[in-house]
C-alpha positions in Angstrom: 14.2 -18.6 -1.3 15.1 -15.4 -3.2 12.9 -12.8 -4.8 14.0 -12.8 -8.4 11.5 -10.5 -10.0 8.8 -8.0 -9.1 6.4 -6.7 -11.7 4.1 -3.8 -10.9 1.0 -4.9 -12.9 -1.2 -1.8 -12.3 -0.9 1.5 -10.4 -3.8 3.4 -8.9 -4.1 7.1 -8.1 -7.3 7.0 -6.1 -8.2 5.0 -2.9 -6.1 3.1 -0.5 -5.0 0.4 -3.0 -2.0 1.8 -4.8 -0.7 -1.2 -6.9 -1.2 -4.8 -7.9 2.0 -6.7 -8.1 3.4 -10.1 -9.2 6.5 -11.6 -7.4 8.7 -14.4 -8.7 10.7 -16.5 -6.4 13.8 -18.4 -7.5 12.8 -17.8 -11.1 10.4 -20.7 -10.7 7.3 -19.7 -8.7 5.1 -16.6 -9.4 2.6 -15.1 -6.9 0.1 -12.8 -8.6 -2.3 -10.2 -7.2 -0.3 -9.0 -4.2 -1.7 -5.5 -3.4 0.1 -2.5 -2.1 -2.1 -0.6 0.3 -1.6 2.9 1.8 -3.6 3.3 5.0 -3.0 4.9 8.4 -0.1 6.9 6.9 1.9 3.8 5.9 2.3 1.3 3.1 1.9 -2.4 3.5 1.0 -5.4 1.3 -2.0 -7.7 1.2 -1.6 -11.2 0.0 -3.9 -12.8 -2.6 -7.1 -14.1 -1.1 -10.4 -15.6 -1.9 -13.9 -14.8 -0.5 -15.5 -17.6 1.6 -19.2 -18.4 1.5 -19.5 -16.6 4.9 -18.3 -13.3 3.3 -14.9 -13.5 5.0 -11.6 -13.6 3.1 -8.8 -16.2 3.4 -5.3 -15.8 2.1 -4.4 -18.2 -0.7 -0.7 -17.8 -0.2 1.2 -16.0 2.6 4.6 -15.8 4.3 5.0 -18.2 7.2 7.1 -15.9 9.5 7.4 -12.3 10.3 11.0 -12.0 9.0 10.1 -13.2 5.5 6.9 -11.1 5.5 9.0 -8.0 6.3 11.6 -8.9 3.6 8.8 -9.4 1.0 6.9 -6.2 2.0 10.1 -4.1 1.9 11.0 -5.4 -1.6 7.5 -4.9 -3.0 7.1 -1.4 -1.6 10.6 -0.5 -2.9 9.6 -1.7 -6.4 6.3 0.2 -6.2 8.1 3.4 -5.2 10.6 2.9 -8.2 7.6 2.4 -10.6 5.9 5.5 -9.3 9.1 7.5 -9.7 9.5 6.2 -13.3 5.9 7.1 -14.1 6.4 10.6 -12.8 9.6 11.0 -14.7 7.9 9.8 -17.9 5.0 12.3 -17.4 7.5 15.1 -16.8 9.4 14.2 -20.1 6.1 14.3 -22.0 4.9 17.7 -20.6 5.2 20.5 -23.1 7.9 23.0 -22.5 6.4 26.5 -21.8 7.2 29.0 -24.6 8.5 32.3 -23.5 
């Protein structure tokens, strides 16, 4: 199974949640609402989940093994960092040039 697309749906400046992402696999299956989290000085992903009646959360979809989780996490975090860099570049281009 190949990751064929990653879309950064929303970026956040405040709090530990930094982005909400959608990932497409083999151009045929999309998984929405994967979250990029920054906590304990590192980035990681949290898979989509639902709240149970007992107030706990259960993943709706998740990687089956550590190898695929690492591959998915690396690709999503790389896409997040690229989106962040593109946003910073766009902001820099729109800043007024100081007049001397």
